[in-house]
Structure formats: structure tokens, C-alpha cells
N, CA, C and O atoms as CSV, one atom per row, in Angstrom:
chain,resi,resn,atom,element,x,y,z
A,1,UNK,N,N,258.200,95.037,100.437
A,1,UNK,CA,C,258.013,95.239,99.025
A,1,UNK,C,C,259.190,96.363,98.642
A,1,UNK,O,O,259.229,97.385,99.328
A,2,UNK,N,N,260.127,96.190,97.577
A,2,UNK,CA,C,260.985,97.230,97.191
A,2,UNK,C,C,260.573,97.666,95.783
A,2,UNK,O,O,260.057,96.870,94.999
A,3,UNK,N,N,260.805,98.910,95.488
A,3,UNK,CA,C,260.351,99.564,94.270
A,3,UNK,C,C,261.681,100.023,93.657
A,3,UNK,O,O,262.596,100.293,94.436
A,4,UNK,N,N,261.861,100.127,92.438
A,4,UNK,CA,C,263.056,100.730,91.801
A,4,UNK,C,C,262.675,101.650,90.614
A,4,UNK,O,O,261.643,101.432,89.979
A,5,UNK,N,N,263.392,102.538,90.352
A,5,UNK,CA,C,263.334,103.387,89.091
A,5,UNK,C,C,262.022,104.299,89.247
A,5,UNK,O,O,261.747,104.844,90.315
A,6,UNK,N,N,261.202,104.423,88.038
A,6,UNK,CA,C,260.113,105.231,87.972
A,6,UNK,C,C,258.970,104.724,89.100
A,6,UNK,O,O,258.256,105.497,89.739
A,7,UNK,N,N,258.954,103.373,89.197
A,7,UNK,CA,C,258.145,102.743,90.125
A,7,UNK,C,C,258.123,103.211,91.506
A,7,UNK,O,O,257.048,103.267,92.103
A,8,UNK,N,N,259.248,103.563,92.084
A,8,UNK,CA,C,259.576,104.226,93.241
A,8,UNK,C,C,259.010,105.484,93.397
A,8,UNK,O,O,258.409,105.792,94.426
A,9,UNK,N,N,259.170,106.303,92.366
A,9,UNK,CA,C,258.695,107.677,92.257
A,9,UNK,C,C,257.271,107.576,92.317
A,9,UNK,O,O,256.723,108.309,93.140
A,10,UNK,N,N,256.579,106.853,91.648
A,10,UNK,CA,C,255.178,106.438,91.510
A,10,UNK,C,C,254.441,106.143,92.812
A,10,UNK,O,O,253.325,106.574,93.098
A,11,UNK,N,N,255.194,105.366,93.552
A,11,UNK,CA,C,254.734,105.020,94.972
A,11,UNK,C,C,254.924,105.871,95.882
A,11,UNK,O,O,254.084,106.005,96.772
A,12,UNK,N,N,256.038,106.601,95.848
A,12,UNK,CA,C,256.339,107.777,96.605
A,12,UNK,C,C,257.524,107.274,97.582
A,12,UNK,O,O,258.021,108.071,98.378
A,13,UNK,N,N,257.933,106.031,97.510
A,13,UNK,CA,C,259.004,105.446,98.222
A,13,UNK,C,C,259.510,104.060,97.745
A,13,UNK,O,O,258.925,103.305,96.968
A,14,UNK,N,N,260.677,103.869,98.337
A,14,UNK,CA,C,261.348,102.796,97.640
A,14,UNK,C,C,261.215,101.360,98.315
A,14,UNK,O,O,261.510,100.313,97.738
A,15,UNK,N,N,260.733,101.454,99.609
A,15,UNK,CA,C,260.423,100.282,100.372
A,15,UNK,C,C,259.280,100.213,101.283
A,15,UNK,O,O,259.275,101.057,102.179
A,16,UNK,N,N,258.423,99.475,101.242
A,16,UNK,CA,C,257.121,99.418,102.132
A,16,UNK,C,C,257.094,98.014,102.717
A,16,UNK,O,O,257.500,97.021,102.114
A,17,UNK,N,N,256.620,98.016,103.846
A,17,UNK,CA,C,256.186,96.690,104.660
A,17,UNK,C,C,254.774,96.528,104.559
A,17,UNK,O,O,253.993,97.435,104.844
A,18,UNK,N,N,254.377,95.251,104.110
A,18,UNK,CA,C,252.776,94.846,104.156
A,18,UNK,C,C,252.703,93.781,104.671
A,18,UNK,O,O,253.582,92.920,104.650
A,19,UNK,N,N,251.331,93.693,105.350
A,19,UNK,CA,C,250.862,92.604,106.112
A,19,UNK,C,C,250.105,91.748,104.986
A,19,UNK,O,O,249.452,92.276,104.086
A,20,UNK,N,N,250.259,90.455,105.129
A,20,UNK,CA,C,249.374,89.777,104.202
A,20,UNK,C,C,248.867,88.403,104.899
A,20,UNK,O,O,249.382,87.783,105.830
A,21,UNK,N,N,247.802,88.150,104.221
A,21,UNK,CA,C,247.267,86.880,104.756
A,21,UNK,C,C,248.116,85.699,104.324
A,21,UNK,O,O,248.913,85.724,103.386
A,22,UNK,N,N,247.863,84.682,105.095
A,22,UNK,CA,C,248.570,83.398,104.569
A,22,UNK,C,C,248.072,82.971,103.390
A,22,UNK,O,O,246.879,83.063,103.102
A,23,UNK,N,N,249.160,82.366,102.464
A,23,UNK,CA,C,248.679,81.875,101.280
A,23,UNK,C,C,248.708,82.990,100.117
A,23,UNK,O,O,248.616,82.677,98.931
A,24,UNK,N,N,248.839,84.283,100.549
A,24,UNK,CA,C,248.897,85.464,99.404
A,24,UNK,C,C,249.929,85.017,98.278
A,24,UNK,O,O,250.936,84.388,98.604
A,25,UNK,N,N,249.701,85.310,97.094
A,25,UNK,CA,C,250.437,85.088,95.937
A,25,UNK,C,C,250.957,86.360,95.471
A,25,UNK,O,O,250.383,87.360,95.902
A,26,UNK,N,N,251.898,86.513,94.702
A,26,UNK,CA,C,252.395,87.682,93.990
A,26,UNK,C,C,251.577,88.261,92.997
A,26,UNK,O,O,251.699,89.431,92.634
A,27,UNK,N,N,250.597,87.325,92.471
A,27,UNK,CA,C,249.576,87.929,91.542
A,27,UNK,C,C,248.446,88.791,92.392
A,27,UNK,O,O,247.810,89.742,91.938
A,28,UNK,N,N,248.352,88.299,93.593
A,28,UNK,CA,C,247.424,89.143,94.414
A,28,UNK,C,C,248.015,90.129,94.950
A,28,UNK,O,O,247.283,91.069,95.261
A,29,UNK,N,N,249.332,90.245,95.206
A,29,UNK,CA,C,249.903,91.451,95.652
A,29,UNK,C,C,250.043,92.574,94.303
A,29,UNK,O,O,249.979,93.788,94.492
A,30,UNK,N,N,250.191,92.122,93.284
A,30,UNK,CA,C,250.354,92.818,92.200
A,30,UNK,C,C,248.758,93.463,91.822
A,30,UNK,O,O,248.688,94.546,91.241
A,31,UNK,N,N,247.755,92.854,92.127
A,31,UNK,CA,C,246.331,93.220,92.030
A,31,UNK,C,C,246.173,94.236,92.913
A,31,UNK,O,O,245.643,95.269,92.504
A,32,UNK,N,N,246.542,94.150,94.100
A,32,UNK,CA,C,246.253,94.881,95.191
A,32,UNK,C,C,246.879,96.232,95.079
A,32,UNK,O,O,246.313,97.252,95.473
A,33,UNK,N,N,248.142,96.210,94.494
A,33,UNK,CA,C,248.703,97.644,94.238
A,33,UNK,C,C,248.474,98.074,92.775
A,33,UNK,O,O,249.175,98.977,92.320
A,34,UNK,N,N,247.613,97.531,92.077
A,34,UNK,CA,C,247.416,97.819,90.659
A,34,UNK,C,C,248.527,98.042,89.888
A,34,UNK,O,O,248.732,99.164,89.426
A,35,UNK,N,N,249.371,97.000,89.660
A,35,UNK,CA,C,250.524,96.887,89.082
A,35,UNK,C,C,250.514,96.090,87.891
A,35,UNK,O,O,251.539,95.901,87.235
A,36,UNK,N,N,249.351,95.598,87.576
A,36,UNK,CA,C,249.124,94.620,86.284
A,36,UNK,C,C,249.577,95.235,84.885
A,36,UNK,O,O,250.206,94.615,84.028
A,37,UNK,N,N,249.146,96.575,84.797
A,37,UNK,CA,C,249.538,97.150,83.404
A,37,UNK,C,C,251.161,97.289,83.383
A,37,UNK,O,O,251.863,97.180,82.377
A,38,UNK,N,N,251.499,97.489,84.388
A,38,UNK,CA,C,253.276,97.626,84.560
A,38,UNK,C,C,253.885,96.234,84.236
A,38,UNK,O,O,254.989,96.193,83.694
A,39,UNK,N,N,253.249,95.149,84.528
A,39,UNK,CA,C,253.864,93.770,84.220
A,39,UNK,C,C,253.876,93.594,82.676
A,39,UNK,O,O,254.815,93.152,82.014
A,40,UNK,N,N,252.596,94.041,82.191
A,40,UNK,CA,C,252.514,93.801,80.767
A,40,UNK,C,C,253.647,94.731,79.903
A,40,UNK,O,O,254.055,94.535,78.758
A,41,UNK,N,N,253.970,95.692,80.750
A,41,UNK,CA,C,254.996,96.655,79.898
A,41,UNK,C,C,256.566,96.390,80.207
A,41,UNK,O,O,257.456,97.140,79.804
A,42,UNK,N,N,256.774,95.272,80.943
A,42,UNK,CA,C,258.115,94.695,81.128
A,42,UNK,C,C,258.639,94.810,82.445
A,42,UNK,O,O,259.829,94.616,82.695
A,43,UNK,N,N,257.569,95.199,83.510
A,43,UNK,CA,C,258.085,95.137,84.832
A,43,UNK,C,C,258.267,93.677,85.175
A,43,UNK,O,O,257.579,92.759,84.729
A,44,UNK,N,N,259.411,93.557,86.135
A,44,UNK,CA,C,259.821,92.152,86.432
A,44,UNK,C,C,259.684,92.084,87.890
A,44,UNK,O,O,259.703,93.119,88.557
A,45,UNK,N,N,259.554,90.994,88.395
A,45,UNK,CA,C,259.304,90.620,90.105
A,45,UNK,C,C,260.435,89.627,90.382
A,45,UNK,O,O,260.736,88.644,89.706
A,46,UNK,N,N,260.932,90.019,91.365
A,46,UNK,CA,C,262.000,89.017,92.092
A,46,UNK,C,C,261.340,88.837,93.723
A,46,UNK,O,O,260.880,89.736,94.428
A,47,UNK,N,N,261.451,87.546,94.005
A,47,UNK,CA,C,261.156,87.210,95.375
A,47,UNK,C,C,262.215,86.582,95.930
A,47,UNK,O,O,262.705,85.590,95.390
A,48,UNK,N,N,262.677,87.079,97.049
A,48,UNK,CA,C,263.961,86.715,97.975
A,48,UNK,C,C,265.044,86.532,97.106
A,48,UNK,O,O,265.750,85.533,97.253
A,49,UNK,N,N,265.306,87.431,96.131
A,49,UNK,CA,C,266.363,87.528,95.224
A,49,UNK,C,C,266.408,86.613,93.936
A,49,UNK,O,O,267.417,86.472,93.247
A,50,UNK,N,N,265.135,85.982,93.687
A,50,UNK,CA,C,265.034,85.027,92.580
A,50,UNK,C,C,264.044,85.611,91.621
A,50,UNK,O,O,262.867,85.876,91.864
A,51,UNK,N,N,264.658,85.765,90.554
A,51,UNK,CA,C,263.868,86.372,89.317
A,51,UNK,C,C,263.037,84.961,88.575
A,51,UNK,O,O,263.316,83.780,88.782
A,52,UNK,N,N,262.018,85.469,87.722
A,52,UNK,CA,C,261.325,84.491,87.059
A,52,UNK,C,C,260.551,83.472,88.067
A,52,UNK,O,O,260.571,82.254,87.894
A,53,UNK,N,N,259.939,84.042,89.025
A,53,UNK,CA,C,259.278,83.160,90.075
A,53,UNK,C,C,257.901,82.831,89.626
A,53,UNK,O,O,257.386,83.540,88.761
A,54,UNK,N,N,257.223,81.773,90.156
A,54,UNK,CA,C,255.840,81.477,89.948
A,54,UNK,C,C,254.963,82.410,90.658
A,54,UNK,O,O,254.850,82.379,91.883
A,55,UNK,N,N,254.331,83.250,89.899
A,55,UNK,CA,C,253.552,84.366,90.354
A,55,UNK,C,C,252.232,83.899,91.159
A,55,UNK,O,O,251.481,84.727,91.675
A,56,UNK,N,N,252.009,82.504,91.227
A,56,UNK,CA,C,250.874,82.066,91.664
A,56,UNK,C,C,251.253,81.271,93.090
A,56,UNK,O,O,250.428,80.768,93.853
A,57,UNK,N,N,252.564,81.282,93.243
A,57,UNK,CA,C,252.914,80.472,94.576
A,57,UNK,C,C,252.684,81.332,95.602
A,57,UNK,O,O,252.707,82.554,95.456
A,58,UNK,N,N,252.395,80.610,96.949
A,58,UNK,CA,C,252.307,81.432,98.087
A,58,UNK,C,C,253.524,82.121,98.398
A,58,UNK,O,O,254.600,81.524,98.375
A,59,UNK,N,N,253.427,83.361,98.694
A,59,UNK,CA,C,254.662,83.959,99.608
A,59,UNK,C,C,254.808,83.323,100.899
A,59,UNK,O,O,253.879,82.822,101.532
A,60,UNK,N,N,256.027,83.368,101.263
A,60,UNK,CA,C,256.487,82.818,102.516
A,60,UNK,C,C,256.567,84.074,103.710
A,60,UNK,O,O,256.762,85.194,103.237
A,61,UNK,N,N,256.472,84.010,104.778
A,61,UNK,CA,C,256.467,84.720,105.777
A,61,UNK,C,C,257.862,85.583,105.678
A,61,UNK,O,O,258.934,84.996,105.531
A,62,UNK,N,N,257.781,86.967,105.766
A,62,UNK,CA,C,258.867,88.005,105.580
A,62,UNK,C,C,259.611,87.668,104.170
A,62,UNK,O,O,260.839,87.590,104.149
A,63,UNK,N,N,258.955,87.502,103.176
A,63,UNK,CA,C,259.372,87.558,101.845
A,63,UNK,C,C,259.780,88.942,101.502
A,63,UNK,O,O,259.266,89.984,101.910
A,64,UNK,N,N,260.813,88.793,100.665
A,64,UNK,CA,C,261.152,90.263,100.086
A,64,UNK,C,C,260.636,90.229,98.760
A,64,UNK,O,O,260.993,89.275,98.068
A,65,UNK,N,N,259.729,91.229,98.170
A,65,UNK,CA,C,259.311,90.974,97.001
A,65,UNK,C,C,259.726,92.222,96.186
A,65,UNK,O,O,259.251,93.273,96.617
A,66,UNK,N,N,260.469,92.309,95.162
A,66,UNK,CA,C,261.062,93.385,94.498
A,66,UNK,C,C,260.480,93.568,93.100
A,66,UNK,O,O,260.397,92.570,92.384
A,67,UNK,N,N,260.045,94.827,92.619
A,67,UNK,CA,C,259.392,95.084,91.458
A,67,UNK,C,C,260.592,95.875,90.811
A,67,UNK,O,O,261.073,96.824,91.430
A,68,UNK,N,N,261.080,95.511,89.595
A,68,UNK,CA,C,262.085,96.033,88.825
A,68,UNK,C,C,261.765,96.322,87.436
A,68,UNK,O,O,261.500,95.482,86.576
A,69,UNK,N,N,261.817,97.683,87.282
A,69,UNK,CA,C,261.277,98.439,85.787
A,69,UNK,C,C,262.107,97.621,84.735
A,69,UNK,O,O,263.124,96.992,85.029
A,70,UNK,N,N,261.597,97.692,83.557
A,70,UNK,CA,C,262.596,97.220,82.501
A,70,UNK,C,C,263.883,98.071,82.284
A,70,UNK,O,O,263.844,99.289,82.456
A,71,UNK,N,N,264.841,97.532,81.968
A,71,UNK,CA,C,266.157,98.413,81.612
A,71,UNK,C,C,266.573,98.206,80.156
A,71,UNK,O,O,266.442,97.148,79.541
A,72,UNK,N,N,267.031,99.206,79.736
A,72,UNK,CA,C,267.601,99.487,78.175
A,72,UNK,C,C,268.968,99.869,78.346
A,72,UNK,O,O,269.466,100.207,79.420
A,73,UNK,N,N,269.565,99.799,77.224
A,73,UNK,CA,C,271.097,100.259,76.986
A,73,UNK,C,C,271.866,99.241,76.493
A,73,UNK,O,O,271.318,98.288,75.938
A,74,UNK,N,N,273.166,99.307,76.623
A,74,UNK,CA,C,273.975,98.270,75.922
A,74,UNK,C,C,275.352,98.207,76.249
A,74,UNK,O,O,276.078,97.374,75.706
């Protein structure tokens, strides 16, 4: 799992390795790390570099899950 911006500060690190049961979904991962409120506030999730993923699809072995805070600017 990769964390960016304020979330990295909140988690205390930018990258962690997590062991998951076969069939674990992004939604389950979000719940495990209590990130649901942040998703409602604009946190985006990428799996293996792909945005707008199916949050209920099972993750593959060695998937990279990145949590990206909302960005602003112009």
C-alpha cells in the first residue's frame, strides 16, 4: 500500500506491505485501515497504476494499492 500527502503523515509512512487473504477487495482494505471517511472526502484509489477500479473486485497477489488525496490547483 502506498500513501501520499496528508495520508502518509497520518499513517506515519509512505509505504507498507500487507498480507491479505485470497479474495480480499479494496473495500475490505479500506475498512481494515479505517479510510472510509477519507474516501467520502475525495480520496482516490489506484490498483496497479489503474484509477477508477472496481472496489469490490478481488485484489491479485502482489497488487500495488495507492491511496491518493484530492488535489487542487489550476
